[in-house]
Backbone bond lengths (Angstrom), bond angles and torsions (degrees), N, CA, C in turn:
res aa  C-N    CA-C-N  psi(-1)  N-CA   C-N-CA  omega(-1)  CA-C   N-CA-C  phi
1 M - - - 1.445 - - 1.600 114.00 -
2 F 1.253 111.86 -51.19 1.385 121.80 175.91 1.519 114.37 -50.19
3 S 1.329 121.01 -48.00 1.478 127.80 178.18 1.458 104.39 -59.01
4 I 1.360 124.03 -47.23 1.371 120.46 -168.69 1.570 108.11 -68.80
5 K 1.378 114.95 -39.12 1.518 116.86 177.88 1.580 108.84 -58.50
6 A 1.329 114.16 -45.48 1.451 120.09 -177.01 1.483 106.01 -59.85
7 F 1.250 119.88 -45.79 1.476 123.87 179.68 1.460 113.00 -56.42
8 D 1.449 116.50 -46.50 1.460 126.93 -179.97 1.510 107.74 -58.24
9 F 1.405 116.03 -49.11 1.461 120.68 -174.54 1.583 103.84 -65.26
10 T 1.260 123.59 -44.53 1.497 123.89 -178.82 1.529 109.67 -63.00
11 L 1.331 117.70 -39.67 1.489 121.22 -179.74 1.621 108.44 -64.72
12 N 1.325 115.11 -43.51 1.442 119.75 179.29 1.568 110.11 -63.37
13 N 1.195 116.10 -35.43 1.541 117.39 179.66 1.454 108.48 -73.81
14 L 1.296 121.12 -36.73 1.396 126.26 176.35 1.616 111.69 -58.84
15 F 1.322 110.30 -48.15 1.502 118.43 176.54 1.516 111.80 -60.02
16 Q 1.388 116.61 -45.99 1.439 120.49 -174.92 1.601 106.55 -66.51
17 E 1.358 117.76 -48.91 1.491 118.80 176.70 1.384 111.43 -55.93
18 K 1.361 122.92 -45.40 1.481 123.92 -176.02 1.536 108.88 -63.75
19 G 1.394 114.38 -37.84 1.522 113.47 177.36 1.519 112.88 -68.96
20 N 1.391 116.32 -34.20 1.464 114.48 173.98 1.457 113.19 -63.68
21 Q 1.315 123.76 -34.56 1.378 130.89 179.93 1.490 106.39 -67.73
22 Y 1.256 123.50 -47.75 1.455 127.35 176.24 1.554 112.89 -57.91
23 V 1.370 115.59 -34.38 1.582 114.68 178.95 1.492 105.40 -69.63
24 K 1.484 117.64 -42.27 1.472 118.85 -175.20 1.606 109.19 -62.37
25 M 1.343 112.73 -26.66 1.543 111.04 -174.41 1.607 109.71 -78.88
26 G 1.247 116.33 -10.25 1.533 114.35 171.12 1.466 110.49 112.33
27 K 1.315 111.83 176.01 1.467 123.50 -167.86 1.593 113.55 -56.89
28 K 1.319 116.25 -30.31 1.424 114.24 -175.08 1.531 109.55 -70.96
29 H 1.423 118.35 -12.58 1.543 121.37 -173.81 1.529 106.36 -107.84
30 Y 1.231 123.33 3.32 1.505 122.92 -172.66 1.535 110.07 -64.98
31 S 1.346 117.86 -38.63 1.439 118.29 177.20 1.626 111.95 -61.56
32 D 1.239 115.72 -31.40 1.504 122.75 175.83 1.444 111.10 -70.71
33 A 1.351 115.20 -35.44 1.503 119.26 -179.90 1.530 104.39 -69.52
34 I 1.389 120.46 -45.28 1.444 117.00 -178.19 1.490 108.75 -63.08
35 D 1.239 119.71 -40.26 1.502 121.96 177.03 1.525 110.10 -53.56
36 C 1.286 120.24 -50.66 1.373 123.65 -178.24 1.606 113.02 -60.92
37 Y 1.305 110.85 -42.50 1.524 114.69 179.16 1.532 110.37 -66.49
38 T 1.326 116.24 -41.35 1.385 119.06 177.84 1.607 112.25 -63.27
39 R 1.346 118.01 -39.71 1.431 118.85 177.19 1.515 110.62 -64.13
40 A 1.317 117.83 -37.77 1.439 119.83 178.15 1.500 114.84 -62.27
41 I 1.379 109.61 -44.97 1.461 118.56 175.77 1.514 116.80 -61.45
42 D 1.241 110.06 -39.46 1.589 120.00 -178.25 1.583 105.20 -65.61
43 Q 1.290 125.16 -34.65 1.414 125.93 -178.31 1.504 113.40 -59.78
44 K 1.399 115.90 -22.78 1.523 120.26 -179.26 1.643 114.31 37.05
45 A 1.363 107.84 49.42 1.453 115.39 173.91 1.602 114.75 -117.21
46 L 1.353 114.19 10.79 1.442 117.29 -179.20 1.453 113.55 -113.51
47 T 1.259 119.22 172.21 1.445 122.10 178.88 1.605 104.74 -75.02
48 D 1.392 105.00 168.50 1.497 111.76 177.27 1.610 108.90 -63.00
49 S 1.209 119.75 -44.06 1.474 122.08 175.88 1.499 113.39 -51.35
50 E 1.376 112.40 -50.45 1.459 120.23 -179.67 1.503 111.41 -62.02
51 T 1.237 118.36 -44.64 1.477 126.46 -179.81 1.539 110.36 -64.09
52 S 1.396 112.39 -41.83 1.459 118.75 172.94 1.550 114.50 -50.97
53 I 1.357 113.58 -40.75 1.491 118.16 -179.96 1.480 109.31 -70.39
54 L 1.321 120.94 -39.08 1.413 120.56 178.16 1.615 110.41 -62.77
55 F 1.372 114.67 -41.80 1.474 114.56 174.88 1.453 115.92 -57.41
56 S 1.395 108.86 -41.91 1.572 112.65 -174.92 1.525 109.98 -70.15
57 N 1.426 118.24 -31.28 1.408 121.54 177.15 1.447 111.45 -65.97
58 R 1.422 114.50 -41.92 1.516 119.29 175.56 1.554 111.99 -63.01
59 A 1.342 112.37 -43.69 1.492 115.12 178.92 1.591 112.72 -60.80
60 H 1.289 114.11 -33.06 1.533 119.06 -179.88 1.553 106.97 -66.29
61 V 1.301 120.86 -46.04 1.351 123.76 -172.88 1.524 106.51 -73.95
62 N 1.286 120.49 -39.55 1.462 118.90 174.72 1.566 112.25 -61.97
63 L 1.303 115.97 -38.30 1.435 119.79 172.35 1.461 117.01 -56.37
64 L 1.382 115.23 -41.86 1.437 129.18 177.90 1.585 108.09 -62.03
65 L 1.310 115.10 -38.65 1.450 120.68 -178.78 1.520 116.29 -82.67
66 G 1.407 114.17 -9.75 1.492 117.46 -179.79 1.520 109.34 88.35
67 N 1.289 121.78 11.62 1.482 128.26 174.03 1.478 108.34 -84.96
68 F 1.302 120.50 71.04 1.465 122.87 -166.48 1.533 107.02 -73.21
69 R 1.362 122.74 -40.19 1.490 118.85 -177.94 1.597 103.53 -65.60
70 R 1.208 119.25 -48.94 1.456 114.96 179.67 1.532 116.87 -58.05
71 A 1.264 112.18 -39.54 1.514 115.43 173.06 1.461 113.31 -60.34
72 L 1.348 112.96 -45.90 1.475 114.21 -178.47 1.568 111.02 -66.67
73 N 1.177 122.81 -35.18 1.456 130.01 170.05 1.505 111.44 -51.11
74 D 1.444 110.14 -57.56 1.466 111.80 179.89 1.550 116.33 -61.97
75 A 1.292 113.25 -35.85 1.453 120.15 -178.50 1.423 108.90 -63.25
76 N 1.402 118.93 -41.48 1.435 121.63 179.74 1.552 111.34 -65.05
77 D 1.382 114.68 -40.49 1.445 120.04 -175.07 1.575 104.44 -67.84
78 S 1.243 115.89 -35.85 1.473 119.36 -179.96 1.505 108.97 -66.20
79 I 1.336 121.89 -47.56 1.368 123.41 173.36 1.410 119.92 -56.96
80 K 1.335 119.05 -38.63 1.455 123.24 175.06 1.538 113.43 -61.38
81 L 1.415 113.98 -35.69 1.442 118.96 178.76 1.449 113.50 -75.31
82 S 1.319 119.33 -38.18 1.488 124.13 -172.06 1.577 106.49 -150.40
83 P 1.275 118.60 86.95 1.474 122.37 -179.99 1.543 110.01 -59.67
84 S 1.231 120.27 -22.18 1.554 121.45 -176.73 1.554 106.65 -90.79
85 N 1.317 126.96 7.06 1.385 121.69 173.30 1.475 111.52 -78.70
86 I 1.350 114.95 99.76 1.476 123.94 -172.71 1.500 114.61 -60.76
87 K 1.453 110.02 -40.04 1.492 114.40 -178.69 1.511 110.35 -51.88
88 V 1.355 116.51 -47.29 1.483 115.45 -174.54 1.575 115.57 -67.05
89 H 1.351 111.56 -24.58 1.618 112.79 173.94 1.465 106.60 -63.30
90 T 1.374 119.20 -43.71 1.403 116.50 -175.66 1.555 114.12 -71.25
91 L 1.299 119.75 -11.15 1.433 123.28 170.80 1.492 112.49 -86.43
92 L 1.262 116.55 -34.23 1.442 125.05 -176.77 1.575 111.76 -50.31
93 W 1.354 112.78 -57.00 1.437 116.51 -178.87 1.499 120.94 -53.83
94 P 1.325 119.36 -45.92 1.469 119.62 168.84 1.378 112.62 -56.43
95 C 1.307 124.22 -39.24 1.514 130.65 -176.16 1.524 99.33 -58.27
96 L 1.300 113.12 -61.66 1.581 119.26 -170.48 1.491 112.35 -56.31
97 D 1.333 113.13 -38.73 1.423 123.10 -176.68 1.576 108.56 -66.35
98 K 1.175 119.01 -45.87 1.564 126.40 179.31 1.482 105.65 -67.59
99 Q 1.256 120.04 -38.76 1.442 120.61 -177.28 1.577 110.11 -68.66
100 L 1.303 121.67 -37.88 1.332 125.62 176.14 1.472 115.70 -71.10
101 I 1.397 116.09 -35.14 1.426 118.33 171.67 1.483 116.24 -65.61
102 C 1.414 114.17 -36.48 1.415 114.70 -179.94 1.557 115.01 -73.63
103 K 1.290 114.08 -11.82 1.529 119.32 177.50 1.416 112.23 -89.26
104 L 1.356 119.89 -16.31 1.471 122.26 -179.11 1.512 109.04 -79.66
């Protein structure tokens, strides 16, 4: 059982790192980054704090793509898992701001 958990942890880290690389490659690769972060989240093998980071990473990419509702949902999920994640709080305000503007 330990080796399977270690493998899942490593696989999650690989997905996260690959997602980070896709973000650095530019807008054409943002959907690939979202896919990597989603796959890492779906593995459910990380701590709440680590999963919170994945949600905040995915929120950031969704914000860059203009997917404000998805970004807001991911930001909220991240905060639920780790309220002390400062990065996600900085993402939350632009999401809320864009949501309000879209409703006007």
